[in-house]
N, C-alpha and C positions, 0 to 999 in steps of 0.2 A: 504494500500500500504506500502511496506517495507520502502521506503524512508521517508514517513510521520511518520511512527513509530519511526524511528531512529531520526528524527528531534524532535519529542516530547520527546524522551528519553534524548536528549541533552539539551533541555530546562529544563526538570525536573532536570537534573544534575546541570545546572546553578543555579536553585533555591537552591539546596543543598549546592553547593560549590562556587558560584560566578563565575566571569569571568575566562576564561581559563588562567592558569598561570603555566608555566613549572617549576617554583620554588616550587610549592605546590605538596606534595606527592599525593594528590587526583587526580592530572592530569598525573600521571604516568600509563602506561599501566600495569605494574606489580601490582600496587595497585588495579586497576580496575578488573584485572583478578583474583587476590587473593580473592576479595570479591564477585566475580561472578556477577558483576553489570549488565551485559547483561541480566541475568535471572531476576534480580530485576526490571529493567527498561523497558524491552520489553514485549509485550503481550505474554502470555503463549502459545497460538496457534502457533505463529511464532517461538518461541524458541524450542518447541517440534517438529515442522515440519522441522527445520533446525538445528539439534543437533550439528553438527560440525562447525557451522558458527562462525566467530570471531566477535561477537557483540561488545565487548569492543573497538576494534580498530575502528569500524565504529562510535560508540558513541563518542569516543575521537576525531576523525577527525571532526565530526559534531559539537562537543562542541567548537572547535576552530572557526569554521565558524560562529556559533551562537553568540559567544562572539564578533567577528568582526562586525557582523550585529548590535548587541545591542550597541556596542561602537559608531558606525556611527550614529545610531538613537539618541544617547544621547550626541552628540558632544564630544566623547572621554571619558566621565566619567564612562560609563557602566550603567546598570540599576539595580534597587533594586530587591530583591527576589519577592516582591509584584508585581512589574511591569512585571517581567518574568512570573509570574503566569497568568497575564492578557494576555500576548502574547501566552501562552500555550492555554488558552481558545479560543482566536481568531483563532488559528491554528485548534483546534478541531472543531470549528463551521464551518469551510470551508470544512470539510470532507463530502463526499457524504452520509455517513450513519448517520450523526448527525441528531438527532430529529426523527429517525425512531423507 
């Protein structure tokens, strides 16, 4: 599902760059588009099926939501990259195709 893929991409981005922070260049849309991060973080079949889709905007928006969720789960301190990896795995394990 598209929304699941975007959430996983946002968690992956959290692992790379930490919590959403508008003061960091990594959380600017221009930075993400320049590096074509949508192509790097999204599954290839989705990217090739929807060539003109603005993946970076979706990932950036979801990154902000993910950071807020992780902040709430940790009483405002944010979670570590290792903890984010565990959250990623938990999300993957809930997908219907997991284990097939």
